[in-house]
Backbone bond lengths (Angstrom), bond angles and torsions (degrees), N, CA, C in turn:
res aa  C-N    CA-C-N  psi(-1)  N-CA   C-N-CA  omega(-1)  CA-C   N-CA-C  phi
1 A - - - 1.435 - - 1.535 109.45 -
2 N 1.327 116.27 -24.79 1.472 120.95 -177.91 1.537 108.73 -66.37
3 G 1.324 117.87 -41.03 1.456 121.85 179.91 1.494 110.53 -66.53
4 V 1.330 116.42 -39.12 1.462 120.98 -179.02 1.509 110.11 -66.12
5 T 1.354 115.25 -40.87 1.450 121.17 178.52 1.557 110.49 -63.08
6 A 1.326 117.31 -41.36 1.471 119.95 178.98 1.527 110.42 -65.80
7 I 1.341 116.49 -39.49 1.497 118.21 179.30 1.545 110.22 -67.19
8 T 1.315 114.49 -42.12 1.495 118.88 -179.93 1.537 107.91 -62.72
9 C 1.296 117.12 -45.32 1.506 121.03 -178.76 1.548 106.92 -60.26
10 A 1.281 118.54 -48.78 1.445 121.82 -179.16 1.515 111.31 -59.31
11 F 1.302 116.22 -40.65 1.449 121.12 -178.92 1.548 110.21 -67.02
12 M 1.285 116.31 -41.02 1.496 119.61 178.80 1.516 110.70 -69.53
13 M 1.331 117.82 -34.99 1.442 117.90 176.40 1.516 109.99 -66.96
14 F 1.339 116.59 -38.20 1.466 120.35 175.99 1.478 112.07 -60.66
15 E 1.383 116.32 -42.51 1.428 119.60 177.20 1.532 114.54 -61.20
16 I 1.351 113.65 -38.60 1.479 118.54 178.33 1.517 108.20 -64.87
17 L 1.335 116.78 -47.07 1.460 120.20 -179.63 1.518 112.05 -61.50
18 C 1.361 115.33 -34.49 1.422 120.85 -179.42 1.512 109.52 -67.60
19 V 1.351 116.61 -43.23 1.494 121.48 178.80 1.555 109.74 -60.50
20 V 1.364 113.13 -46.58 1.459 118.72 -180.00 1.533 111.95 -60.22
21 A 1.335 115.07 -45.67 1.475 120.28 -178.85 1.520 108.78 -65.34
22 D 1.338 117.91 -36.61 1.472 121.17 -178.20 1.529 107.94 -67.67
23 S 1.262 118.16 -41.60 1.538 118.03 -179.93 1.474 110.23 -69.78
24 V 1.349 120.27 -37.70 1.403 121.25 177.71 1.580 110.98 -66.15
25 A 1.346 114.32 -39.27 1.451 120.95 -177.57 1.566 107.66 -68.54
26 S 1.315 116.90 -39.06 1.461 117.04 -178.74 1.537 112.01 -67.87
27 Q 1.316 115.46 -27.20 1.443 119.30 173.19 1.538 110.19 -67.32
28 R 1.298 115.98 -28.48 1.485 120.53 -177.22 1.544 110.09 -102.30
29 K 1.325 116.24 15.61 1.460 121.68 179.20 1.530 111.28 55.20
30 S 1.307 115.73 45.38 1.517 121.57 -179.29 1.528 107.57 -118.68
31 T 1.286 117.55 178.30 1.442 121.17 173.57 1.501 107.68 -92.36
32 G 1.368 115.41 153.96 1.440 120.65 179.34 1.505 108.31 -85.66
33 C 1.358 115.84 -144.85 1.414 122.38 178.59 1.545 103.55 -68.80
């Protein structure tokens, strides 16, 4: 379960970074993830 938790945590962090990158990109008229 520890490995699954680590993968899930990494995936959620990736989603957060993706959302942040998308909002920054939309401010620059770019595409997001």
